[in-house]
N, C-alpha and C positions, 0 to 999 in steps of 0.2 A: 841529625844535629840539627839544632836549633844556634843558631846562628848569631853576631849583634846586630844590636839592635840595631833598626835605625834609626836617624834624627826624627827634628819637629817635624809637627806638622805646618803646611800655609801659615792658620790661626795660631798655632803656638811659633812660629818663627814675628812675625807682625810683635805681637804682644812681646817678648823678646828685644827686640830692635827702639818701640819706647818704654817697653823699663831702660835702656842702654841709654835712650834717650836723656832723661828721665834724671841720671849720675848724673848728667855733660853737662845738663845745666843747672842742678846742682853744684855742681865743682862751682861752673863759671860766677853764681852770685856767689858763695864761698869764697873764689877772688873776687872782686870787682868788690865786695863788704869789705875783706883783705885790701888793697891796698887804697881803698877810702879812709880804713884805719891810720894805714901809715898815716899819710893827708894832714887823716885830723891830730894824731899825737906830733906828729913835727910842729907845725903849727900850735900845739900845745904848749910844745917842749920850750920853744924860741920864746912866749912872753910871759911863762906862771913862772908865780912865784915863789921867794917859797916859806915857810912858816911853821913853829915851834908846837907840833900836836902832843896832847893830847890823847888816849880811850878813856871816853868814859863810860861809854856796854860794847859789850858785843850782840845785838837786837836777833831773836829768828836762829840762836841756832840749835842743831840740833847731833843729834850722831849721825844723820845721814846732810850738813850743813854747814860751816867751816861757820854761817849767820853773816849781821851783817853791824862794821864795827863805829859807831856815832862815838865822833871824835869835839874834842872843844882844839879850834885854833886864831890862832889871832889877824886880823887885815885892819892897816890903817887906827893898829890903838884899839881895837875893841875884835870882842871875844865875841867869837858867833861859834855855833854848833854845825854841823853836818853827816854824812854817811860818803864810810867810802866803799867801792862799790869793787875791791880788788881787796884781797882777804889769805897771809895766809895762819895757817895751824900754830906757827911762836902767839900771837895776837891778846893779849890780854886785861880788860882790865885794869887801868895807873897808867899803860905801857909808851911811856913818849917817842916822840918819834917823827919827820921832816913831813911836811906835808908841800903842796907845789897847788896855787892854783891862782885860776886865772883872770887878772884886775878884771875882765867889767864885769864876768861872771862872777865874782867871787865864792858863789856856792858850786865852784867845778874846782872839789879839790880832789887831788891825787898825788898818787906816789908817784913818782915816776921810775923808779927800781923795774914794777910793777909793768908801765907801757913797755908794750908790743906783745904782752904775753899773750894779747887777743886775737894783734894778728898774726901769728904763733901760728896761737890757732885756726882761726877759715884759713890760711898758707895752707898746715897741715890737713885741713876737713877737705878742700876743694885738691889739690895734688889724687887723697884715695879717691875721690868720686868719679874724678875725668876719669884714670887710671882703670878702676873697674868701670864706668860708663864702654871705656874707649877699647877694653876687653870683649867685653858682651857683644860690643858695635862688629867687633873685626870678626868674631866666633859669629854671626847671625848671618854674614858677607859670606862668608869660607860657607858653611850651611846650605842657605838659597844657592850660588856657583855649583857644590857637590849637587841637590836637589835635579835643578836645571841640566846640569851636565849628563847626569845620568836619564832623567826626560827624555835627553834631547838623542844620545848616544848607549842606553844599558839593554840589555838584550831585554823585553818585554815577555813576564809570564799572566796568564791566569789562575791566583789560590784561588783554592778551597778554602773560604772562615771556621775557622777550627774554634775560635773562639770570640769573645769580646769582652774582656776585664774594662771597672772603674779602676782608675789608678786616685787611690784615696789619697795618697804622698806630692794631689799639687793638684791646687785650689784658684781659680781668678774667676770674680763676680758672687760665688755661692757657687759653683761649677767645678762636678771633678771635668777628668780628659777620665776617655774610654783609647783601652790598646787593644789594636787586631793581632790576634794572633793563627797565620796562613801557613797553607802547603799545597807544595807539589809535587806530584811525581811523575820524574823522568818515565822515556821508553823503557829502561833496564829493572823499573820501579823502586829505587833512590826513591827518598821519602825528604826533601827537602823544607826545612821549616823558618820557620820569618815571622816575622816581631815588628808591633809598628812603634811609632813615633807617637805624643799624645796628641789626641785626636780630640778636639773638642767641641762636640756633639752626645747627645743622650747617647745610652744603648739602645734604644728605641728608635734610633735615626740610621740607623748600622740594614740594608735590607745585607739581614746575613744567609740571604739564598743567592746571591750575585757571589759572583768573582771576585775578587776583590783582584785588580791590577800591581804588577814588583813588580820596581825597572833595574838589574843586577849588571854591575860593571860588568864584560868579559875578562876584562887584566882581572879583576880584585875579586871573589865572587861575594866576598863579608862589606864590599859596599851594595849597597843597595837601598831602594827607597818604596817603599810600602804606601801608594798610591788610596787614601783611606775615605777621599775625596769621590773616588764609581765606586764606589757600595753608599753611599749619601741617599738619601729614599729622597722621594723627589716629586712633592705636591700637587 
């Protein structure tokens, strides 16, 4: 009977570990950027002055993009032109609206109602990245502890290799891992089939003439680990 597939190899676990921490790092970066955006927005709102503006045109508008509104607004009695870096779908040339500008840098002009959207998006991205990163790390650590437990306390078998398959569904650094299917036969003639996790080796690096070590949980035979490293060819 084909039993539940064992979880990943040591190489895959390291990759998953790095992948998880990359998500956490990306989440922390988004969090810091979000905080900086909040601080900068509060500073702008504290000093900004209002001005009546009119949209002159919408630059680079396409079916995929709302474009960039080009506006005319007044600063100290002088009409200036500038661009808004926040845009909504109802904006059209000729539309009048109230904008706010930084007195020390009048070219910094914004719509106050739109302020905070960027920070919200960054915080949302941060939460998503941190959640998935933490989940990946937790699952990886549990998998690592499971393998360590099986190596230390599991019942060890020497299984004959039935076949070595390339897993085309996974790729890392342009390589595909291999999966070992192996079997053992007990004294009663009953055959048990085991399937390894991903082993990041080429098929020709697997010595199919050797027995592969399998560690099985005595209390739960469906919980096992196929040690692919035990059949790697050594030069």
